[in-house]
C-alpha positions in Angstrom: 118.4 177.2 205.4 119.0 181.3 205.2 122.8 181.6 206.1 122.3 185.6 205.8 121.0 185.4 209.1 124.5 185.2 210.3 125.9 188.2 208.3 127.4 190.5 211.1 126.8 188.8 213.6 129.7 188.1 216.3 130.5 184.2 216.4 133.2 182.6 218.7 133.9 179.2 217.6 136.7 177.4 219.8 138.5 174.7 218.1 138.3 176.5 214.6 141.8 174.9 213.7 140.3 171.8 213.5 138.5 169.5 210.8 134.9 170.4 211.7 135.8 173.8 213.1 137.6 175.0 209.5 134.7 174.1 207.5 132.1 175.9 210.2 134.6 178.9 210.1 134.7 178.8 205.9 130.6 179.0 205.9 130.4 181.8 208.5 133.3 184.0 206.4 131.3 183.3 202.9 128.0 184.5 205.3 129.6 187.6 206.5 129.9 186.7 210.1 132.4 188.4 212.4 134.3 185.2 213.3 136.8 184.8 216.2 138.0 181.3 216.8 139.8 180.1 219.9 141.7 177.0 219.8 145.3 175.5 220.0 147.4 175.3 216.9 146.1 173.0 214.1 146.4 169.4 215.3 148.0 167.6 212.2 150.2 168.6 209.4 148.8 168.8 206.8 146.3 170.4 207.9 142.8 172.4 206.5 143.2 175.2 208.5 146.4 176.5 206.6 144.7 175.1 203.3 141.2 176.5 203.2 142.2 180.1 203.3 140.3 181.2 206.5 143.1 182.4 209.0 143.4 186.4 207.3 139.4 186.5 207.0 138.7 186.2 210.9 140.1 187.0 214.4 142.3 183.9 215.1 143.3 183.5 219.0 145.3 180.9 219.7 145.0 179.8 223.3 144.0 176.4 225.2 140.1 175.9 226.2 141.8 174.8 229.5 143.2 178.3 230.2 140.2 180.3 231.9 141.9 183.4 232.2 143.0 184.0 228.8 139.4 182.6 227.4 137.6 185.4 229.9 139.5 188.0 228.1 138.4 186.9 224.8 134.9 187.1 225.7 135.7 190.4 227.2 137.0 191.9 224.3 135.1 190.4 221.6 131.5 190.0 223.2 130.1 187.4 221.1 126.7 187.1 220.6 126.9 183.3 219.2 129.3 180.5 221.2 129.7 177.3 219.2 131.7 174.8 221.4 133.9 172.4 219.2 136.9 172.1 220.8 137.6 169.0 222.4 140.4 166.0 222.1 138.6 164.1 219.9 140.1 160.7 219.0 139.0 157.3 221.3 142.5 156.0 221.1 144.5 158.7 221.8 142.3 159.0 225.2 143.8 155.7 226.2 147.4 157.3 225.7 146.7 160.4 227.5 143.2 160.4 229.5 144.2 163.4 232.0 144.6 165.5 228.9 141.2 164.1 227.4 139.4 165.0 230.9 141.0 168.3 231.4 139.9 169.3 227.7 136.6 167.8 227.5 135.2 168.6 231.1 137.1 171.5 232.0 137.3 173.2 228.8 133.3 172.8 228.8 133.3 174.3 232.5 135.5 177.4 231.3 133.1 178.1 228.5 130.0 177.4 230.0 131.8 180.3 232.7 132.2 182.5 230.2 128.5 182.4 228.8 127.6 182.9 232.1 129.4 186.1 232.9 129.2 187.7 229.4 125.4 188.6 228.8 126.1 189.2 225.1 125.6 186.0 224.3 122.2 184.9 223.3 123.0 181.7 221.6 125.4 179.0 222.9 125.9 175.4 221.4 128.3 172.8 223.1 129.0 170.0 220.4 129.8 166.4 221.9 129.0 163.1 219.9 126.8 160.1 219.5 129.4 158.1 222.0 128.0 160.0 225.0 125.3 157.3 225.3 125.8 153.9 227.7 126.4 151.8 224.7 124.4 148.5 224.6 125.3 147.1 221.5 122.0 147.3 220.4 120.4 147.7 217.1 118.5 150.7 217.1 119.2 154.5 217.5 120.2 156.3 221.1 117.3 158.8 221.5 118.3 162.4 223.7 116.8 160.5 227.0 119.0 157.5 227.1 121.8 157.5 230.0 125.1 159.1 229.3 127.9 156.7 230.3 130.8 156.3 227.3 132.7 153.6 227.8 136.3 155.1 227.1 137.9 158.1 228.5 137.5 160.2 225.4 133.5 159.0 225.1 132.9 159.1 228.7 134.6 162.9 229.1 132.2 163.8 226.5 129.2 162.6 228.9 130.9 164.6 231.8 130.5 167.8 229.1 126.9 167.3 228.7 126.3 166.6 232.0 128.3 170.4 233.1 126.4 171.8 230.4 122.6 170.5 232.0 124.2 171.6 235.5 124.3 174.9 234.2 121.7 175.5 232.2 119.5 174.4 235.5 122.0 176.2 237.7 122.5 179.5 235.6 121.1 179.5 232.4 117.4 179.2 232.5 117.1 182.2 234.2 119.2 184.5 231.9 118.7 185.9 228.5 120.7 183.0 226.5 119.9 179.9 225.0 121.9 176.8 225.4 121.6 173.5 223.5 124.1 170.5 223.1 124.6 168.3 219.8 125.5 164.7 219.7 126.5 163.9 216.1 128.0 161.3 214.6 131.3 159.8 212.7 132.1 163.3 210.3 133.7 162.1 206.8 134.5 165.1 204.2 137.9 166.3 202.7 140.2 168.0 204.8 140.6 165.5 207.9 144.0 164.4 208.4 143.5 162.9 211.6 145.4 159.7 212.4 143.2 156.7 213.5 140.1 157.7 211.5 139.1 155.7 208.4 138.7 158.2 205.2 142.0 160.0 206.1 143.5 156.4 206.4 141.6 155.3 203.3 143.1 158.9 201.5 146.6 158.4 202.8 146.8 154.8 201.3 145.3 155.9 197.9 147.6 158.5 197.7 150.8 156.4 198.5 149.1 153.9 196.3 149.3 151.0 199.0 146.3 148.9 200.5 144.1 150.8 203.2 144.8 148.6 206.3 141.0 148.2 208.2 140.9 147.4 211.8 137.1 146.2 212.4 135.7 146.6 209.1 132.4 144.9 210.7 131.8 147.9 213.1 128.8 149.8 211.8 128.7 153.8 212.6 126.4 156.4 211.5 128.6 158.0 208.7 127.6 161.6 207.4 129.2 164.1 205.5 131.1 167.0 207.6 128.5 169.8 206.3 125.7 167.9 207.9 126.1 168.5 211.3 127.5 171.7 210.7 124.3 173.0 209.1 122.3 171.5 211.9 124.2 173.3 214.2 123.9 176.7 212.6 120.3 176.0 212.5 120.2 175.3 216.3 122.0 178.5 217.5 120.1 180.4 214.7 116.8 179.5 215.9 117.4 179.4 219.5 118.6 182.9 219.3 115.5 184.1 217.5 113.4 181.9 220.3 114.5 180.2 223.5 112.1 177.2 223.0 114.4 175.9 220.5 117.3 175.1 223.0 117.5 171.6 223.8 119.7 168.5 223.4 119.7 166.9 219.9 121.4 163.9 217.9 122.8 164.7 214.7 123.2 161.7 212.4 122.2 160.3 209.0 119.1 158.4 208.0 119.1 154.4 209.5 119.9 153.6 205.8 123.6 155.3 206.1 124.6 154.0 208.9 126.5 151.4 207.3 130.2 149.0 208.3 133.2 150.2 207.9 133.7 147.5 205.1 130.9 149.1 203.3 132.6 152.5 204.0 136.0 151.0 202.4 134.6 149.6 199.2 132.5 152.6 198.4 135.8 154.6 198.7 138.1 152.2 196.8 135.0 152.1 193.8 135.0 155.9 193.8 139.0 156.6 194.3 139.3 154.0 191.4 143.2 153.4 190.1 142.6 149.4 191.3 142.8 150.6 195.4 142.0 148.0 197.6 141.8 147.1 201.1 143.1 144.5 203.8 141.6 143.1 207.2 144.4 143.4 210.1 143.3 144.0 213.5 146.0 145.7 215.8 144.4 144.4 218.9 143.6 147.7 220.1 141.5 148.9 223.0 138.3 149.0 223.2 135.7 150.6 220.7 132.1 150.4 220.3 130.7 147.9 217.3 127.5 149.2 216.7 126.5 152.6 216.7 123.5 154.7 215.8 121.3 157.3 216.6 117.6 158.3 216.3 117.7 161.6 215.3 113.4 161.8 215.3 113.8 165.1 217.7 115.7 167.4 215.5 113.3 166.2 212.3 110.4 166.8 214.2 111.6 170.0 216.2 112.8 172.0 212.6 111.5 169.8 209.6 115.3 168.6 209.3 116.7 166.2 207.3 119.6 164.9 205.9 120.8 166.6 202.6 123.7 164.2 201.5 123.3 160.3 201.3 126.5 158.3 202.2 127.4 157.6 198.4 127.6 161.3 198.1 129.2 161.8 201.3 131.9 159.5 199.7 131.9 161.1 196.1 132.3 164.6 198.2 135.5 163.4 200.7 137.2 161.5 197.0 136.5 164.9 195.0 137.9 166.9 197.9 141.1 164.6 198.4 141.8 164.5 194.3 141.9 168.2 194.5 144.4 168.2 197.1 146.5 165.0 195.8 146.7 166.9 192.3 147.6 170.0 193.8 144.1 171.6 193.1 142.4 175.0 194.0 141.2 173.9 197.8 139.2 177.0 198.4 137.7 177.2 195.4 136.7 172.9 195.8 135.2 173.8 199.4 133.0 177.0 198.3 131.4 174.6 195.5 130.6 172.0 197.8 129.0 174.1 200.8 127.3 176.4 197.7 126.0 173.0 196.4 125.0 171.6 199.6 123.4 174.8 201.3 121.5 175.6 198.0 
């Protein structure tokens, strides 16, 4: 993909202080885009946003996606051409602890961003990023397709299903007759350097490795579509670029790895331990937490047939790059150089 398309383009990214948002901003800044971010303060300490040297190279606006008036003001000032909506409460287990905040952020946040797109004719391309967990999960062994029923189980997954439905309604009610192309992207589980979130397997692995402790694994038998963070970001950028150029590409897209890379959490941790070395090992210890899906994979045929897309880095490479970044971090190395090298390697 030719990232020079984004050179000089006004791009607004919500959730820019998060893990995926920071990687996305780094890509866009390197491509010469005029980037504005709208997000809460970084959600963790430490956090990738503070490490990635992006804040002074973009217009970083700290705001709450639930604050419609503030969001309207930012749109009016920035006049973005491309909008990529990543802001969310993204943790399944946190959604059980605070379902109201999760729904307010993930549903009304989507209403607010759609409303701002509706009110600003400058926007030519809009992407709402949701999740592979939007589907009614039957725990079956084949991938979900974009026309399967939407009905996430837990508050996080269900709120993202609602976010999809909000977007569908705005498309039917307003955007079909406007000069804006709108898509949603349903991505699988992302891994990579710089994720410091709680209750995610690779950050848990990295924390244990740095402390030289055993990794505690809640459910080693759950299957997920793991992919390096650059995989879905490249797909998002491809979608917003293609539909900017031709509205016929607007639609709903799954973004995930090939079937061979849909693996169990136990296999992921085994691979991480092998890549990290230092006699790292893990233990199986369920904490009897709330319900989470056991088996989940996506059918990405639509993305492949529409754009000729295919994953670049397989699961083994995704773990290798996650370990590479994490060792640079653990050894106080040059994180920005590591990120830029991984971005160049991926896109070239």
